[in-house]
VMD Tcl script that builds the backbone (N, CA, C; Angstrom):
set m [mol new atoms 447]
animate dup $m
set s [atomselect $m all]
$s set {name element resname resid chain x y z} {
  {N N MET 1 A 93.720 132.388 105.172}
  {CA C MET 1 A 93.415 131.183 104.416}
  {C C MET 1 A 93.324 129.982 105.359}
  {N N GLN 2 A 92.565 129.022 104.952}
  {CA C GLN 2 A 92.359 127.814 105.735}
  {C C GLN 2 A 92.975 126.605 105.025}
  {N N ASN 3 A 93.519 125.699 105.807}
  {CA C ASN 3 A 94.007 124.434 105.275}
  {C C ASN 3 A 92.793 123.545 105.007}
  {N N ILE 4 A 92.728 122.959 103.838}
  {CA C ILE 4 A 91.571 122.162 103.422}
  {C C ILE 4 A 92.038 120.772 103.002}
  {N N ARG 5 A 91.235 119.761 103.345}
  {CA C ARG 5 A 91.469 118.389 102.875}
  {C C ARG 5 A 90.566 118.121 101.679}
  {N N VAL 6 A 91.139 117.500 100.655}
  {CA C VAL 6 A 90.411 117.153 99.440}
  {C C VAL 6 A 90.578 115.656 99.218}
  {N N THR 7 A 89.478 114.945 98.970}
  {CA C THR 7 A 89.521 113.488 98.793}
  {C C THR 7 A 88.907 113.101 97.463}
  {N N LYS 8 A 89.542 112.129 96.807}
  {CA C LYS 8 A 88.997 111.550 95.575}
  {C C LYS 8 A 89.014 110.031 95.722}
  {N N GLU 9 A 87.952 109.406 95.219}
  {CA C GLU 9 A 87.805 107.946 95.269}
  {C C GLU 9 A 88.120 107.359 93.901}
  {N N PHE 10 A 88.792 106.208 93.912}
  {CA C PHE 10 A 89.149 105.484 92.695}
  {C C PHE 10 A 88.751 104.023 92.863}
  {N N ASN 11 A 88.438 103.368 91.761}
  {CA C ASN 11 A 88.054 101.958 91.774}
  {C C ASN 11 A 88.871 101.205 90.738}
  {N N PHE 12 A 89.288 99.987 91.092}
  {CA C PHE 12 A 89.950 99.128 90.123}
  {C C PHE 12 A 89.770 97.674 90.529}
  {N N GLU 13 A 89.889 96.813 89.539}
  {CA C GLU 13 A 89.771 95.369 89.730}
  {C C GLU 13 A 91.166 94.777 89.648}
  {N N MET 14 A 91.505 93.913 90.597}
  {CA C MET 14 A 92.839 93.329 90.606}
  {C C MET 14 A 92.787 91.951 91.240}
  {N N ALA 15 A 93.598 91.050 90.709}
  {CA C ALA 15 A 93.748 89.717 91.295}
  {C C ALA 15 A 95.132 89.617 91.905}
  {N N HIS 16 A 95.266 88.733 92.873}
  {CA C HIS 16 A 96.576 88.475 93.468}
  {C C HIS 16 A 96.556 87.105 94.119}
  {N N ALA 17 A 97.710 86.666 94.509}
  {CA C ALA 17 A 97.868 85.452 95.306}
  {C C ALA 17 A 98.998 85.729 96.278}
  {N N LEU 18 A 98.851 85.242 97.492}
  {CA C LEU 18 A 99.865 85.483 98.523}
  {C C LEU 18 A 100.792 84.275 98.605}
  {N N TRP 19 A 102.029 84.479 98.194}
  {CA C TRP 19 A 103.033 83.422 98.166}
  {C C TRP 19 A 103.365 82.970 99.591}
  {N N ASN 20 A 103.367 81.651 99.793}
  {CA C ASN 20 A 103.751 81.040 101.067}
  {C C ASN 20 A 102.780 81.382 102.202}
  {N N TYR 21 A 101.566 81.746 101.864}
  {CA C TYR 21 A 100.543 82.067 102.852}
  {C C TYR 21 A 99.881 80.775 103.322}
  {N N ASP 22 A 99.382 80.748 104.541}
  {CA C ASP 22 A 98.815 79.526 105.107}
  {C C ASP 22 A 97.275 79.481 105.064}
  {N N GLY 23 A 96.674 80.293 104.217}
  {CA C GLY 23 A 95.215 80.298 104.099}
  {C C GLY 23 A 94.790 80.275 102.649}
  {N N VAL 24 A 93.487 80.443 102.402}
  {CA C VAL 24 A 92.954 80.331 101.049}
  {C C VAL 24 A 93.446 81.434 100.108}
  {N N CYS 25 A 93.948 82.520 100.642}
  {CA C CYS 25 A 94.434 83.610 99.784}
  {C C CYS 25 A 95.759 83.279 99.105}
  {N N LYS 26 A 96.263 82.064 99.324}
  {CA C LYS 26 A 97.428 81.612 98.557}
  {C C LYS 26 A 97.019 81.303 97.122}
  {N N ASN 27 A 95.721 81.142 96.884}
  {CA C ASN 27 A 95.186 80.890 95.546}
  {C C ASN 27 A 94.911 82.218 94.846}
  {N N ILE 28 A 95.023 82.216 93.528}
  {CA C ILE 28 A 94.709 83.425 92.766}
  {C C ILE 28 A 93.236 83.757 92.975}
  {N N HIS 29 A 92.993 85.005 93.337}
  {CA C HIS 29 A 91.630 85.485 93.545}
  {C C HIS 29 A 91.614 86.986 93.303}
  {N N GLY 30 A 90.442 87.550 93.110}
  {CA C GLY 30 A 90.353 88.965 92.782}
  {C C GLY 30 A 89.516 89.760 93.754}
  {N N HIS 31 A 89.704 91.071 93.666}
  {CA C HIS 31 A 88.965 92.014 94.504}
  {C C HIS 31 A 88.554 93.218 93.664}
  {N N SER 32 A 87.497 93.874 94.099}
  {CA C SER 32 A 87.106 95.181 93.572}
  {C C SER 32 A 87.605 96.209 94.577}
  {N N TYR 33 A 88.759 96.786 94.275}
  {CA C TYR 33 A 89.409 97.712 95.205}
  {C C TYR 33 A 88.795 99.099 95.107}
  {N N LYS 34 A 88.739 99.768 96.259}
  {CA C LYS 34 A 88.374 101.182 96.329}
  {C C LYS 34 A 89.531 101.891 97.022}
  {N N LEU 35 A 90.042 102.915 96.370}
  {CA C LEU 35 A 91.152 103.695 96.905}
  {C C LEU 35 A 90.660 105.113 97.150}
  {N N PHE 36 A 90.873 105.601 98.364}
  {CA C PHE 36 A 90.537 106.980 98.730}
  {C C PHE 36 A 91.841 107.711 98.994}
  {N N VAL 37 A 92.064 108.792 98.273}
  {CA C VAL 37 A 93.276 109.591 98.426}
  {C C VAL 37 A 92.864 110.968 98.942}
  {N N THR 38 A 93.437 111.357 100.064}
  {CA C THR 38 A 93.144 112.668 100.653}
  {C C THR 38 A 94.429 113.474 100.723}
  {N N VAL 39 A 94.377 114.669 100.153}
  {CA C VAL 39 A 95.501 115.599 100.221}
  {C C VAL 39 A 95.052 116.824 100.990}
  {N N THR 40 A 96.015 117.580 101.466}
  {CA C THR 40 A 95.704 118.785 102.219}
  {C C THR 40 A 96.567 119.936 101.707}
  {N N GLY 41 A 96.017 121.126 101.821}
  {CA C GLY 41 A 96.750 122.314 101.401}
  {C C GLY 41 A 95.844 123.528 101.466}
  {N N MET 42 A 96.409 124.645 101.068}
  {CA C MET 42 A 95.659 125.902 101.028}
  {C C MET 42 A 95.088 126.091 99.627}
  {N N PRO 43 A 93.816 126.463 99.528}
  {CA C PRO 43 A 93.275 126.782 98.209}
  {C C PRO 43 A 94.054 127.937 97.581}
  {N N LEU 44 A 94.318 127.821 96.302}
  {CA C LEU 44 A 95.068 128.848 95.580}
  {C C LEU 44 A 94.300 130.158 95.626}
  {N N ASP 45 A 94.975 131.217 96.039}
  {CA C ASP 45 A 94.351 132.529 96.179}
  {C C ASP 45 A 94.924 133.465 95.124}
  {N N ASN 46 A 94.536 133.217 93.875}
  {CA C ASN 46 A 95.008 134.037 92.766}
  {C C ASN 46 A 93.906 134.062 91.708}
  {N N PRO 47 A 93.103 135.124 91.671}
  {CA C PRO 47 A 91.985 135.196 90.732}
  {C C PRO 47 A 92.409 135.092 89.266}
  {N N ASN 48 A 93.663 135.337 88.967}
  {CA C ASN 48 A 94.141 135.254 87.585}
  {C C ASN 48 A 94.556 133.838 87.191}
  {N N ASN 49 A 94.629 132.928 88.156}
  {CA C ASN 49 A 95.028 131.547 87.888}
  {C C ASN 49 A 93.772 130.714 87.643}
  {N N PRO 50 A 93.753 129.881 86.619}
  {CA C PRO 50 A 92.562 129.061 86.370}
  {C C PRO 50 A 92.254 128.065 87.492}
  {N N LYS 51 A 93.204 127.815 88.386}
  {CA C LYS 51 A 92.990 126.896 89.517}
  {C C LYS 51 A 92.629 127.652 90.797}
  {N N HIS 52 A 92.262 128.920 90.651}
  {CA C HIS 52 A 91.891 129.774 91.781}
  {C C HIS 52 A 90.847 129.076 92.650}
  {N N GLY 53 A 91.090 129.021 93.958}
  {CA C GLY 53 A 90.148 128.440 94.903}
  {C C GLY 53 A 90.314 126.949 95.110}
  {N N MET 54 A 91.287 126.336 94.430}
  {CA C MET 54 A 91.478 124.891 94.532}
  {C C MET 54 A 92.747 124.551 95.316}
  {N N VAL 55 A 92.669 123.484 96.118}
  {CA C VAL 55 A 93.863 122.898 96.720}
  {C C VAL 55 A 94.612 122.146 95.622}
  {N N ILE 56 A 93.864 121.330 94.881}
  {CA C ILE 56 A 94.352 120.622 93.705}
  {C C ILE 56 A 93.150 120.407 92.804}
  {N N ASP 57 A 93.358 120.510 91.534}
  {CA C ASP 57 A 92.295 120.225 90.573}
  {C C ASP 57 A 91.999 118.725 90.655}
  {N N PHE 58 A 90.738 118.357 90.867}
  {CA C PHE 58 A 90.381 116.933 90.940}
  {C C PHE 58 A 90.850 116.187 89.691}
  {N N GLY 59 A 90.819 116.860 88.550}
  {CA C GLY 59 A 91.296 116.251 87.312}
  {C C GLY 59 A 92.784 115.945 87.357}
  {N N ASP 60 A 93.566 116.827 87.988}
  {CA C ASP 60 A 95.008 116.580 88.130}
  {C C ASP 60 A 95.265 115.407 89.062}
  {N N LEU 61 A 94.524 115.345 90.165}
  {CA C LEU 61 A 94.672 114.228 91.097}
  {C C LEU 61 A 94.283 112.920 90.408}
  {N N LYS 62 A 93.206 112.954 89.632}
  {CA C LYS 62 A 92.773 111.769 88.897}
  {C C LYS 62 A 93.849 111.311 87.918}
  {N N ARG 63 A 94.441 112.235 87.199}
  {CA C ARG 63 A 95.490 111.895 86.227}
  {C C ARG 63 A 96.681 111.252 86.919}
  {N N ILE 64 A 97.118 111.812 88.038}
  {CA C ILE 64 A 98.268 111.283 88.780}
  {C C ILE 64 A 97.988 109.854 89.245}
  {N N VAL 65 A 96.840 109.647 89.879}
  {CA C VAL 65 A 96.505 108.316 90.407}
  {C C VAL 65 A 96.303 107.321 89.264}
  {N N ASN 66 A 95.647 107.735 88.206}
  {CA C ASN 66 A 95.443 106.827 87.077}
  {C C ASN 66 A 96.773 106.406 86.449}
  {N N GLU 67 A 97.684 107.351 86.272}
  {CA C GLU 67 A 98.979 107.033 85.652}
  {C C GLU 67 A 99.836 106.137 86.537}
  {N N LEU 68 A 99.875 106.420 87.832}
  {CA C LEU 68 A 100.776 105.701 88.740}
  {C C LEU 68 A 100.205 104.390 89.269}
  {N N ILE 69 A 98.899 104.334 89.463}
  {CA C ILE 69 A 98.302 103.211 90.184}
  {C C ILE 69 A 97.330 102.417 89.305}
  {N N ILE 70 A 96.289 103.078 88.847}
  {CA C ILE 70 A 95.207 102.374 88.164}
  {C C ILE 70 A 95.702 101.700 86.886}
  {N N SER 71 A 96.462 102.417 86.072}
  {CA C SER 71 A 96.935 101.836 84.811}
  {C C SER 71 A 97.834 100.631 85.056}
  {N N ARG 72 A 98.484 100.592 86.188}
  {CA C ARG 72 A 99.384 99.485 86.523}
  {C C ARG 72 A 98.622 98.276 87.067}
  {N N PHE 73 A 97.679 98.505 87.960}
  {CA C PHE 73 A 97.052 97.407 88.685}
  {C C PHE 73 A 95.685 96.970 88.156}
  {N N ASP 74 A 94.957 97.822 87.447}
  {CA C ASP 74 A 93.610 97.453 87.031}
  {C C ASP 74 A 93.637 96.250 86.091}
  {N N HIS 75 A 92.875 95.233 86.437}
  {CA C HIS 75 A 92.771 93.970 85.687}
  {C C HIS 75 A 94.111 93.258 85.539}
  {N N ALA 76 A 94.986 93.459 86.508}
  {CA C ALA 76 A 96.265 92.749 86.532}
  {C C ALA 76 A 96.210 91.664 87.602}
  {N N VAL 77 A 97.119 90.715 87.471}
  {CA C VAL 77 A 97.347 89.709 88.500}
  {C C VAL 77 A 98.680 90.072 89.134}
  {N N VAL 78 A 98.695 90.208 90.456}
  {CA C VAL 78 A 99.884 90.683 91.151}
  {C C VAL 78 A 100.462 89.565 92.010}
  {N N PHE 79 A 101.761 89.361 91.847}
  {CA C PHE 79 A 102.487 88.338 92.600}
  {C C PHE 79 A 103.737 88.944 93.212}
  {N N SER 80 A 104.165 88.368 94.313}
  {CA C SER 80 A 105.467 88.694 94.894}
  {C C SER 80 A 106.552 88.147 93.984}
  {N N ASP 81 A 107.696 88.825 93.955}
  {CA C ASP 81 A 108.822 88.328 93.168}
  {C C ASP 81 A 109.426 87.053 93.765}
  {N N LEU 82 A 108.956 86.638 94.934}
  {CA C LEU 82 A 109.395 85.369 95.517}
  {C C LEU 82 A 108.662 84.173 94.905}
  {N N ALA 83 A 107.516 84.421 94.272}
  {CA C ALA 83 A 106.717 83.350 93.668}
  {C C ALA 83 A 107.294 82.973 92.297}
  {N N PRO 84 A 107.144 81.722 91.894}
  {CA C PRO 84 A 107.635 81.282 90.575}
  {C C PRO 84 A 106.649 81.664 89.463}
  {N N VAL 85 A 106.670 82.923 89.046}
  {CA C VAL 85 A 105.664 83.427 88.109}
  {C C VAL 85 A 106.021 83.201 86.639}
  {N N GLU 86 A 107.214 82.765 86.343}
  {CA C GLU 86 A 107.619 82.607 84.941}
  {C C GLU 86 A 106.704 81.665 84.165}
  {N N SER 87 A 106.243 80.583 84.805}
  {CA C SER 87 A 105.376 79.646 84.095}
  {C C SER 87 A 104.030 80.281 83.757}
  {N N LEU 88 A 103.529 81.183 84.590}
  {CA C LEU 88 A 102.267 81.864 84.298}
  {C C LEU 88 A 102.429 82.874 83.165}
  {N N LYS 89 A 103.569 83.515 83.109}
  {CA C LYS 89 A 103.805 84.519 82.065}
  {C C LYS 89 A 103.732 83.912 80.672}
  {N N SER 90 A 103.963 82.627 80.555}
  {CA C SER 90 A 103.933 81.992 79.238}
  {C C SER 90 A 102.510 81.756 78.734}
  {N N VAL 91 A 101.510 81.868 79.603}
  {CA C VAL 91 A 100.106 81.682 79.207}
  {C C VAL 91 A 99.519 83.068 78.907}
  {N N LYS 92 A 99.833 83.594 77.736}
  {CA C LYS 92 A 99.465 84.976 77.398}
  {C C LYS 92 A 97.962 85.228 77.364}
  {N N GLN 93 A 97.176 84.235 76.974}
  {CA C GLN 93 A 95.740 84.455 76.850}
  {C C GLN 93 A 95.117 84.864 78.189}
  {N N MET 94 A 95.606 84.301 79.280}
  {CA C MET 94 A 95.013 84.586 80.587}
  {C C MET 94 A 95.889 85.439 81.489}
  {N N PHE 95 A 97.159 85.557 81.159}
  {CA C PHE 95 A 98.077 86.248 82.060}
  {C C PHE 95 A 98.944 87.256 81.323}
  {N N ASP 96 A 98.326 88.116 80.527}
  {CA C ASP 96 A 99.133 89.116 79.838}
  {C C ASP 96 A 99.299 90.391 80.660}
  {N N ARG 97 A 98.625 90.463 81.806}
  {CA C ARG 97 A 98.787 91.620 82.707}
  {C C ARG 97 A 99.238 91.125 84.077}
  {N N ILE 98 A 100.475 90.703 84.141}
  {CA C ILE 98 A 101.063 90.265 85.408}
  {C C ILE 98 A 101.956 91.378 85.933}
  {N N GLU 99 A 101.767 91.720 87.179}
  {CA C GLU 99 A 102.646 92.668 87.863}
  {C C GLU 99 A 103.396 91.893 88.928}
  {N N VAL 100 A 104.693 91.938 88.859}
  {CA C VAL 100 A 105.528 91.294 89.866}
  {C C VAL 100 A 106.105 92.407 90.736}
  {N N VAL 101 A 105.846 92.314 92.036}
  {CA C VAL 101 A 106.279 93.341 92.979}
  {C C VAL 101 A 107.290 92.750 93.960}
  {N N ASN 102 A 108.060 93.603 94.579}
  {CA C ASN 102 A 109.091 93.131 95.511}
  {C C ASN 102 A 108.576 93.061 96.950}
  {N N TYR 103 A 107.294 92.750 97.088}
  {CA C TYR 103 A 106.672 92.604 98.404}
  {C C TYR 103 A 105.509 91.625 98.286}
  {N N GLN 104 A 105.040 91.147 99.408}
  {CA C GLN 104 A 103.831 90.317 99.436}
  {C C GLN 104 A 102.653 91.241 99.128}
  {N N PRO 105 A 101.842 90.957 98.091}
  {CA C PRO 105 A 100.808 91.909 97.684}
  {C C PRO 105 A 99.547 91.883 98.563}
  {N N THR 106 A 99.750 92.131 99.838}
  {CA C THR 106 A 98.629 92.288 100.769}
  {C C THR 106 A 98.045 93.688 100.600}
  {N N CYS 107 A 96.889 93.901 101.150}
  {CA C CYS 107 A 96.265 95.224 101.114}
  {C C CYS 107 A 97.201 96.261 101.751}
  {N N GLU 108 A 97.813 95.898 102.861}
  {CA C GLU 108 A 98.703 96.821 103.564}
  {C C GLU 108 A 99.904 97.212 102.710}
  {N N ASN 109 A 100.550 96.200 102.113}
  {CA C ASN 109 A 101.745 96.478 101.310}
  {C C ASN 109 A 101.413 97.200 100.013}
  {N N LEU 110 A 100.278 96.881 99.413}
  {CA C LEU 110 A 99.847 97.632 98.237}
  {C C LEU 110 A 99.671 99.101 98.584}
  {N N LEU 111 A 99.078 99.375 99.732}
  {CA C LEU 111 A 98.864 100.759 100.147}
  {C C LEU 111 A 100.190 101.475 100.375}
  {N N ILE 112 A 101.155 100.809 100.984}
  {CA C ILE 112 A 102.484 101.422 101.178}
  {C C ILE 112 A 103.106 101.770 99.830}
  {N N ASP 113 A 103.003 100.862 98.859}
  {CA C ASP 113 A 103.525 101.113 97.515}
  {C C ASP 113 A 102.829 102.321 96.889}
  {N N ILE 114 A 101.519 102.377 97.004}
  {CA C ILE 114 A 100.736 103.491 96.455}
  {C C ILE 114 A 101.168 104.809 97.084}
  {N N ILE 115 A 101.329 104.824 98.393}
  {CA C ILE 115 A 101.715 106.044 99.115}
  {C C ILE 115 A 103.073 106.546 98.638}
  {N N LYS 116 A 104.032 105.648 98.529}
  {CA C LYS 116 A 105.374 106.043 98.073}
  {C C LYS 116 A 105.313 106.698 96.701}
  {N N LYS 117 A 104.557 106.116 95.795}
  {CA C LYS 117 A 104.454 106.652 94.442}
  {C C LYS 117 A 103.754 108.014 94.436}
  {N N LEU 118 A 102.665 108.129 95.171}
  {CA C LEU 118 A 101.927 109.389 95.194}
  {C C LEU 118 A 102.753 110.518 95.797}
  {N N LYS 119 A 103.458 110.247 96.872}
  {CA C LYS 119 A 104.236 111.290 97.534}
  {C C LYS 119 A 105.296 111.879 96.606}
  {N N MET 120 A 105.801 111.075 95.678}
  {CA C MET 120 A 106.824 111.562 94.749}
  {C C MET 120 A 106.232 112.421 93.629}
  {N N GLU 121 A 104.938 112.281 93.341}
  {CA C GLU 121 A 104.348 112.941 92.178}
  {C C GLU 121 A 103.362 114.064 92.492}
  {N N LEU 122 A 102.964 114.201 93.740}
  {CA C LEU 122 A 102.008 115.262 94.063}
  {C C LEU 122 A 102.673 116.626 93.928}
  {N N PRO 123 A 101.908 117.636 93.539}
  {CA C PRO 123 A 102.469 118.984 93.448}
  {C C PRO 123 A 103.020 119.449 94.795}
  {N N ALA 124 A 103.976 120.344 94.751}
  {CA C ALA 124 A 104.670 120.814 95.962}
  {C C ALA 124 A 103.728 121.509 96.945}
  {N N ASN 125 A 102.634 122.087 96.458}
  {CA C ASN 125 A 101.745 122.847 97.341}
  {C C ASN 125 A 100.718 121.986 98.069}
  {N N VAL 126 A 100.736 120.659 97.844}
  {CA C VAL 126 A 99.806 119.777 98.554}
  {C C VAL 126 A 100.588 118.676 99.261}
  {N N THR 127 A 99.990 118.161 100.320}
  {CA C THR 127 A 100.592 117.094 101.107}
  {C C THR 127 A 99.620 115.923 101.150}
  {N N LEU 128 A 100.150 114.725 101.014}
  {CA C LEU 128 A 99.311 113.542 101.175}
  {C C LEU 128 A 98.931 113.451 102.648}
  {N N PHE 129 A 97.648 113.527 102.930}
  {CA C PHE 129 A 97.144 113.502 104.302}
  {C C PHE 129 A 96.824 112.086 104.743}
  {N N SER 130 A 96.111 111.345 103.866}
  {CA C SER 130 A 95.735 109.975 104.193}
  {C C SER 130 A 95.400 109.221 102.920}
  {N N ALA 131 A 95.383 107.911 103.059}
  {CA C ALA 131 A 94.966 107.035 101.966}
  {C C ALA 131 A 94.317 105.812 102.592}
  {N N LYS 132 A 93.278 105.332 101.924}
  {CA C LYS 132 A 92.565 104.147 102.401}
  {C C LYS 132 A 92.341 103.238 101.204}
  {N N LEU 133 A 92.679 101.960 101.362}
  {CA C LEU 133 A 92.493 100.988 100.293}
  {C C LEU 133 A 91.567 99.892 100.795}
  {N N HIS 134 A 90.365 99.847 100.220}
  {CA C HIS 134 A 89.405 98.787 100.531}
  {C C HIS 134 A 89.688 97.604 99.621}
  {N N GLU 135 A 89.940 96.446 100.235}
  {CA C GLU 135 A 90.106 95.217 99.472}
  {C C GLU 135 A 88.751 94.536 99.279}
  {N N THR 136 A 87.918 94.646 100.282}
  {CA C THR 136 A 86.537 94.170 100.210}
  {C C THR 136 A 85.658 95.270 100.794}
  {N N GLY 137 A 84.359 95.037 100.801}
  {CA C GLY 137 A 83.445 96.019 101.366}
  {C C GLY 137 A 83.640 96.250 102.858}
  {N N THR 138 A 84.243 95.269 103.533}
  {CA C THR 138 A 84.390 95.378 104.995}
  {C C THR 138 A 85.832 95.319 105.475}
  {N N SER 139 A 86.792 95.251 104.556}
  {CA C SER 139 A 88.200 95.135 104.954}
  {C C SER 139 A 89.037 96.157 104.205}
  {N N PHE 140 A 89.833 96.934 104.955}
  {CA C PHE 140 A 90.661 97.948 104.311}
  {C C PHE 140 A 91.902 98.228 105.143}
  {N N ALA 141 A 92.883 98.818 104.484}
  {CA C ALA 141 A 94.086 99.330 105.156}
  {C C ALA 141 A 94.037 100.850 105.033}
  {N N GLU 142 A 94.539 101.513 106.049}
  {CA C GLU 142 A 94.463 102.968 106.089}
  {C C GLU 142 A 95.801 103.540 106.537}
  {N N TRP 143 A 96.196 104.654 105.935}
  {CA C TRP 143 A 97.461 105.316 106.248}
  {C C TRP 143 A 97.179 106.788 106.503}
  {N N PHE 144 A 97.812 107.328 107.556}
  {CA C PHE 144 A 97.716 108.767 107.870}
  {C C PHE 144 A 99.124 109.321 107.996}
  {N N GLN 145 A 99.344 110.449 107.379}
  {CA C GLN 145 A 100.641 111.117 107.486}
  {C C GLN 145 A 100.984 111.368 108.951}
  {N N SER 146 A 100.007 111.760 109.755}
  {CA C SER 146 A 100.267 112.089 111.167}
  {C C SER 146 A 100.783 110.899 111.965}
  {N N ASP 147 A 100.520 109.684 111.510}
  {CA C ASP 147 A 101.052 108.497 112.181}
  {C C ASP 147 A 102.503 108.210 111.797}
  {N N ASN 148 A 103.004 108.921 110.817}
  {CA C ASN 148 A 104.307 108.606 110.229}
  {C C ASN 148 A 105.264 109.795 110.246}
  {N N LEU 149 A 105.136 110.639 111.240}
  {CA C LEU 149 A 106.023 111.804 111.357}
  {C C LEU 149 A 107.309 111.446 112.077}
}
mol reanalyze $m
mol bondsrecalc $m
mol representation Tube
mol addrep $m
């Protein structure tokens, strides 16, 4: 059997503001994020199993990422818990999807959060190989398991 990498792409819209930042990203602004999740493993070698020949069912990977990441961040405004977000929470018409995180919501830190969540929920027979989060068409953060051994 051969070890195979399987990748699925996800898209979501999210706004954020960087608390105490010294540039324009201190203002609320949004991005069209692209998330690439790559797992590795051996394709299942059991003709009697409906997942025969798969490292992971793309549908299972989609469900995991949608439940842990997309449902949380899509069309949300994300702030660090250091920012005074209570006043925004009172404006329900525009801010009913606020996510407060315990980190500065940069592309890098969002990716670290995503990786931690995915590693806890992936099936035992697959390993998270890499993840890439595009914040814009030309800017992204990337993580590889091999860099973190």
